[in-house]
C-alpha positions in Angstrom: 23.1 -10.7 16.1 25.2 -12.4 13.4 24.4 -11.6 10.2 22.8 -14.9 8.0 23.6 -14.4 4.4 24.5 -16.6 1.8 25.7 -16.4 -1.6 24.5 -19.3 -4.7 27.4 -19.0 -7.4 26.1 -21.0 -10.6 28.5 -22.9 -12.9 27.7 -26.2 -14.6 26.4 -28.6 -12.1 28.2 -27.0 -9.2 27.0 -24.9 -6.9 29.3 -23.2 -4.0 28.1 -21.8 -1.0 29.2 -19.2 1.1 27.3 -19.6 4.6 27.1 -17.9 7.9 26.6 -19.4 11.1 23.0 -19.5 11.6 22.1 -17.0 14.6 22.2 -18.5 17.8 21.6 -22.4 16.5 25.1 -22.7 16.9 24.6 -25.2 13.3 26.3 -24.0 9.9 24.0 -23.6 6.9 26.4 -26.1 4.8 25.9 -28.8 7.5 22.0 -28.8 8.1 20.1 -31.8 6.3 17.4 -29.6 4.9 20.1 -26.9 3.6 22.0 -29.7 1.8 18.7 -31.3 0.6 17.8 -27.3 -1.0 21.4 -27.0 -3.0 21.0 -31.0 -3.9 17.6 -30.2 -5.7 18.8 -27.1 -7.1 21.9 -29.0 -9.0 19.4 -32.3 -9.9 17.0 -29.5 -11.6 19.9 -27.9 -13.4 21.8 -31.1 -14.5 19.2 -34.0 -14.9 15.4 -32.7 -15.5 14.1 -33.3 -18.8 14.2 -29.8 -20.2 17.4 -27.4 -20.2 16.2 -24.5 -17.9 17.9 -21.7 -19.3 19.3 -19.0 -17.2 15.7 -16.9 -16.7 14.4 -20.3 -16.0 16.8 -21.2 -13.2 16.7 -17.4 -11.8 12.4 -18.0 -11.6 13.7 -21.1 -9.5 15.7 -19.3 -6.8 13.6 -16.8 -6.8 11.1 -19.4 -5.8 13.1 -20.7 -3.4 13.7 -17.5 -1.6 9.8 -17.0 -1.8 9.7 -20.6 -0.2 11.4 -19.7 3.0 9.8 -16.6 3.5 6.1 -18.2 3.1 7.2 -20.5 5.5 7.4 -18.3 8.3 3.7 -17.5 7.8 4.2 -13.8 8.5 2.7 -11.6 6.1 4.7 -8.6 6.8 8.3 -10.2 6.2 7.9 -10.7 2.1 10.3 -10.4 -0.8 10.5 -8.0 -3.6 11.7 -9.0 -6.9 14.3 -6.4 -9.1 11.4 -4.8 -11.0 9.0 -4.0 -8.2 11.7 -2.6 -5.9 12.8 -0.1 -8.2 9.2 1.2 -8.3 9.2 1.2 -4.1 12.2 2.9 -4.2 10.8 5.6 -6.8 7.8 5.9 -4.5 9.6 6.7 -1.1 11.6 9.6 -3.1 8.0 10.9 -3.6 8.5 11.2 -7.1 9.0 9.3 -10.7 8.8 9.8 -14.7 5.9 8.6 -16.3 2.5 9.4 -17.1 0.6 10.9 -14.3 -2.3 8.6 -14.7 -3.3 6.5 -11.3 -4.1 2.6 -12.4 -5.9 -0.1 -10.6 -6.3 -4.0 -11.7 -8.7 -4.1 -14.2 -10.7 -6.7 -12.6 -12.4 -7.7 -15.4 -9.8 -9.0 -18.2 -6.9 -8.0 -17.3 -5.0 -4.9 -18.1 -4.8 -1.7 -15.9 -8.0 0.4 -15.4 -7.4 4.3 -15.0 -8.8 5.5 -12.3 -7.8 9.4 -13.0 -5.2 11.2 -14.7 -3.4 14.4 -13.3 -4.2 17.9 -15.1 -1.5 18.8 -17.0 0.7 15.7 -17.1 0.5 13.6 -20.5 -2.0 11.0 -19.9 -4.3 14.3 -19.5 -2.5 16.1 -22.6 -3.3 12.9 -24.3 -6.9 12.6 -23.9 -6.9 9.6 -22.3 -9.8 9.2 -19.1 -10.7 7.5 -16.2 -11.8 4.6 -16.9 -9.7 3.2 -20.0 -8.4 0.0 -19.7 -4.8 0.0 -20.4 -4.2 -3.4 -22.4 -0.9 -2.7 -24.4 2.7 -0.6 -24.0 4.8 -0.3 -26.3 3.2 -2.9 -28.2 3.4 -5.8 -26.0 0.2 -7.0 -24.9 0.1 -6.5 -20.8 -3.1 -8.1 -20.1 -1.7 -10.9 -18.5 0.8 -8.7 -15.8 0.4 -7.9 -12.4 -0.4 -4.5 -12.2 3.2 -3.6 -10.9 4.5 -5.1 -13.9 2.3 -2.5 -16.1 3.4 0.4 -14.0 6.9 -0.7 -14.5 6.4 -0.7 -18.0 4.7 2.4 -18.0 7.3 4.6 -16.1 11.0 5.0 -17.2 13.3 7.9 -17.8 12.6 11.5 -18.3 11.6 13.0 -21.6 11.6 9.4 -23.1 8.5 8.0 -25.4 5.9 5.2 -24.1 3.3 4.3 -26.3 -0.1 3.3 -24.4 -3.0 1.4 -26.0 -6.5 1.6 -24.6 -9.7 0.1 -24.8 -12.5 2.8 -24.3 -16.0 1.5 -23.8 -18.2 2.3 -26.7 -15.1 0.9 -29.3 -13.6 -2.4 -30.0 -10.3 -0.7 -31.4 -7.2 -0.1 -29.4 -6.6 3.4 -28.9 -3.3 4.2 -29.1 -1.4 7.4 -27.1 2.4 8.3 -27.6 3.2 10.7 -25.1 6.7 11.6 -23.6 7.5 10.9 -19.7 7.6 13.8 -17.3 8.4 14.1 -13.5 5.0 13.1 -11.5 5.5 14.1 -7.7 3.3 11.7 -5.4 0.7 13.8 -3.3 -0.1 12.5 0.1 -1.9 15.4 1.7 -5.3 16.7 1.0 -6.9 19.3 2.4 -10.1 21.3 2.7 -12.3 24.0 4.8 -15.6 22.3 6.4 -18.5 24.3 7.9 -17.4 26.4 10.8 -14.2 26.9 9.3 -12.9 23.7 10.5 -9.5 22.6 9.0 -9.6 19.2 7.2 -6.3 17.7 6.2 -6.0 13.8 5.3 -3.0 12.3 4.8 -3.2 8.7 2.7 0.4 7.3 3.0 3.2 7.8 5.1 5.5 6.1 2.3 8.0 8.8 0.6 9.8 11.3 1.7 8.4 14.6 1.1 5.2 13.7 3.5 5.9 16.0 6.3 6.9 18.6 3.8 3.5 18.3 2.5 1.6 18.5 5.8 3.6 21.8 7.0 2.6 23.0 4.0 -1.3 22.3 4.2 -1.2 23.6 7.6 0.7 26.6 7.1 -2.2 27.6 4.8 -4.9 26.7 7.4 -3.0 29.1 9.5 -3.2 31.7 6.6 -6.7 31.1 6.1 -8.1 31.8 10.0 -8.6 28.4 11.0 -8.7 27.5 14.2 -9.9 24.1 15.1 -8.3 20.6 12.4 -9.8 17.5 11.4 -6.5 15.2 10.6 -8.2 12.3 8.4 -5.6 9.0 9.0 -8.5 6.6 7.7 -7.4 4.3 4.7 -3.8 5.0 5.2 -1.8 1.8 5.5 1.3 3.4 6.8 4.8 3.8 5.6 8.5 5.0 6.9 8.5 5.1 10.4 10.8 8.3 10.2 7.7 10.1 8.6 5.5 8.9 11.2 7.7 10.6 13.9 7.8 13.6 12.2 3.9 13.9 11.5 3.6 13.2 15.2 6.3 16.0 16.3 4.0 18.6 14.3 1.4 18.0 16.6 3.0 17.0 20.0 4.9 19.6 22.3 7.0 16.6 24.2 6.8 13.4 25.5 8.1 10.1 23.6 6.5 9.6 20.4 7.5 5.7 19.7 9.2 3.0 21.2 10.6 0.3 19.8 11.7 -3.3 21.2 13.9 -5.5 19.2 15.2 -9.4 20.2 17.9 -7.7 22.8 15.8 -4.7 24.0 13.3 -1.9 24.3 14.4 1.6 23.4 13.2 5.2 23.0 13.1 5.4 19.2 12.0 9.0 18.8 10.0 11.9 21.0 8.8 15.2 20.5 11.2 18.1 20.1 9.2 20.9 20.9 8.8 22.7 17.6 5.0 22.1 16.5 3.5 23.3 13.7 0.0 22.9 15.0 -1.3 24.0 18.2 -5.0 24.4 17.9 -7.7 21.8 19.0 -8.1 18.8 16.9 -9.5 15.4 16.5 -7.5 12.4 14.4 -9.4 9.7 12.5 -8.9 6.3 11.8 -10.8 3.2 10.6 -9.6 -0.9 9.8 -7.4 0.5 6.9 -4.9 2.7 9.6 -2.2 1.1 9.8 1.5 0.9 11.3 2.6 4.4 11.2 -1.2 5.9 10.7 -1.3 3.7 14.6 2.2 5.0 15.4 0.4 8.9 15.2 -2.9 7.9 16.4 -1.5 6.0 19.3 0.8 8.9 20.1 -1.7 11.4 20.3 -4.0 9.5 22.3 -1.3 8.7 25.1 0.0 11.8 25.1 -3.9 13.5 25.6 -2.5 15.3 22.5 -6.5 14.7 20.6 -9.2 12.3 21.0 -9.2 9.8 18.3 -12.6 8.6 16.6 -13.7 6.3 14.3 -13.0 2.4 14.2 -10.6 0.5 15.8 -7.4 0.4 13.4 -5.9 -2.8 11.9 -3.3 -3.4 13.9 -0.3 -3.4 12.9 2.3 -3.4 15.4 5.5 -4.6 14.3 8.1 -3.2 12.0 10.2 -3.9 9.1 13.8 -3.2 7.9 14.2 -3.6 4.1 17.6 -4.9 2.8 18.8 -5.0 -0.6 19.7 -8.2 -2.4 22.2 -9.1 -4.4 20.0 -9.8 -7.6 18.5 -6.3 -7.3 15.5 -7.5 -5.1 14.4 -6.3 -1.7 14.2 -8.4 1.5 11.3 -6.6 4.1 12.5 -8.5 7.4 10.0 -7.9 10.6 12.9 -7.3 12.9 11.0 -5.0 15.7 7.9 -4.3 17.5 6.8 -0.6 17.9 4.9 0.6 21.4 2.9 3.7 22.0 4.3 6.6 24.6 3.0 4.3 27.4 4.4 1.3 25.9 1.2 -0.3 24.9 1.5 -3.4 22.2 -0.8 -3.0 19.5 -0.3 -5.9 17.3 -3.3 -7.7 16.2 -5.0 -5.2 18.5 -5.6 -2.3 17.1 -5.9 1.3 18.8 -9.4 1.7 20.0 -11.1 5.4 19.5 -11.8 7.4 21.6 -15.0 7.8 20.6 -16.2 4.6 18.4 -18.2 5.2 14.9 -18.6 3.3 12.4 -16.8 4.3 8.9 -20.1 4.4 6.7 -18.6 6.8 3.6 -18.8 2.7 1.4 -21.6 1.0 1.3 -20.5 -2.7 1.4 -21.3 -4.3 -2.1 -23.6 -7.2 -2.7 -21.9 -10.9 -3.4 -23.9 -14.3 -3.2 -23.0 -17.9 -4.7 -24.8 -21.6 -4.5 -25.6 -24.5 -5.8 -29.1 -26.6 -6.8 -30.1 -24.5 -9.3 -31.6 -25.7 -12.4 -28.9 -25.0 -15.4 -30.0 -22.1 -16.8 -32.7 -21.0 -14.2 -32.8 -17.4 -12.7 -31.7 -16.8 -9.2 -33.0 -13.6 -8.0 -32.0 -12.3 -4.4 -33.8 -9.2 -2.8 -32.0 -6.8 -0.2 -34.8 -4.2 0.9 -36.0 -2.6 -2.0 -32.8 -4.0 -4.5 -33.2 -6.9 -6.4 -30.3 -8.7 -7.8 -30.0 -11.5 -10.8 -28.0 -14.3 -12.0 -27.9 -17.3 -13.9 -27.0 -20.9 -13.0 -24.7 -22.3 -14.8 -24.8 -26.3 -16.6 -24.0 -27.8 -13.4 -27.1 -25.8 -11.4 -23.9 -23.4 -9.9 -24.5 -19.6 -9.6 -22.6 -16.2 -8.5 -23.4 -12.6 -8.3 -20.7 -10.0 -7.5 -22.1 -6.1 -7.4 -19.7 -3.8 -9.1 -17.6 -1.4 -7.2 -18.4 2.2 -8.0 -15.7 3.8 -10.2 -13.4 6.4 -7.2 -13.7 9.8 -8.6 -10.3 11.8 -7.8 -10.6 15.3 -7.3 -9.8 17.5 -10.2 -7.4 19.6 -8.4 -4.5 17.4 -6.6 -4.2 18.1 -3.2 -8.0 19.2 -2.7 -9.9 17.1 -1.0 -13.8 15.9 -1.6 -16.2 14.9 1.2 -19.6 14.0 1.8 -20.8 15.2 5.4 -24.2 13.3 4.1 -22.5 10.0 4.0 -19.3 10.1 6.4 -20.3 9.6 10.0 -17.4 9.4 11.3 -16.7 13.4 10.4 -19.8 14.8 11.3 -19.2 13.0 14.6 -15.6 14.4 14.5 -17.5 18.1 13.8 -19.7 17.9 16.9 -16.4 17.3 19.2 -14.7 20.0 17.8 -17.7 22.2 18.3 
């Protein structure tokens, strides 16, 4: 396949285009009328737009062109990552970065970032930042209108450098400011515990960094040292990550045979297979749900096809395609779908998912109540009763009303790598224990 690349060189009102043949079309970029219109639009913006565009605005225009091209594909897995976010992704892939040791989520009620939890012994914990705090400033700059990734990028930085974070805390209107020294933060992707009956439980939350297999093997060794003979391997809510890590995780359990095939435009070939060197040989089951995707489905599909373990839970997400991440000239990244992967029995699961051997609904989290409507009197109280719960809201000046139940805060375990489970709420986990007994 011919490499498709073009470089735009901007100078005055001129733009020179270095182009390659479009694969399989026989038509060069420069002779394509739409391509000519693209170049013409850019030149006219640069030379005739009412307000002169500065360099940063021109860069936004060009990045918008990249996003527009990819958006036209209508492919959710082919995306553009701006330079700053691409840098964050590269840090995450390495499994460590330098920051303050706080887990953040978007603040849905007014911008900024909500602290989900802090890691014991790291700067945020030592400074006194708490779960529930809302980050509104970084180094004196208001961040309430920034995306979460941009806030994270500002908090992270070189090792042993200072960062000042301003937060709002419930019960006070003042902004509390904490000056901290950035320290090394390791991404922990594996958590474990021992369940009743001396059954081991290991949850893997991502395949997104190169340290996953090392953390998994350490957890498996701990299980063996504690005399555990049966294992529950939880891939629920694991959205995938690196294909190579998926292969290595599957090899930790499967002794022989293919693990995954890949199909490109031109061929279908075996991508990886078991090596005979397994880390766990005992009985086990694998848990999945509708948020288990990509590498999670590769592992679950391989365990199922080879008969190594029963899969329990809900049908998985169904992301059966893979991407290459290509570094672009501006420091950004192009995540491009280039292949489809197949299970050992060459099943394609894209948009289909892996169907579990034992289907059980995931009952860990209640679905929050939300409703909206129109036709009420302005200011009228609207009440909805479900079971023993009553929810109320008020109509606006146009008689419209809406209600959304707040999601409960995510509680993080006090010790990193320690799994917290609730058998009373978790039907899939209870069924897994029954199966192993």
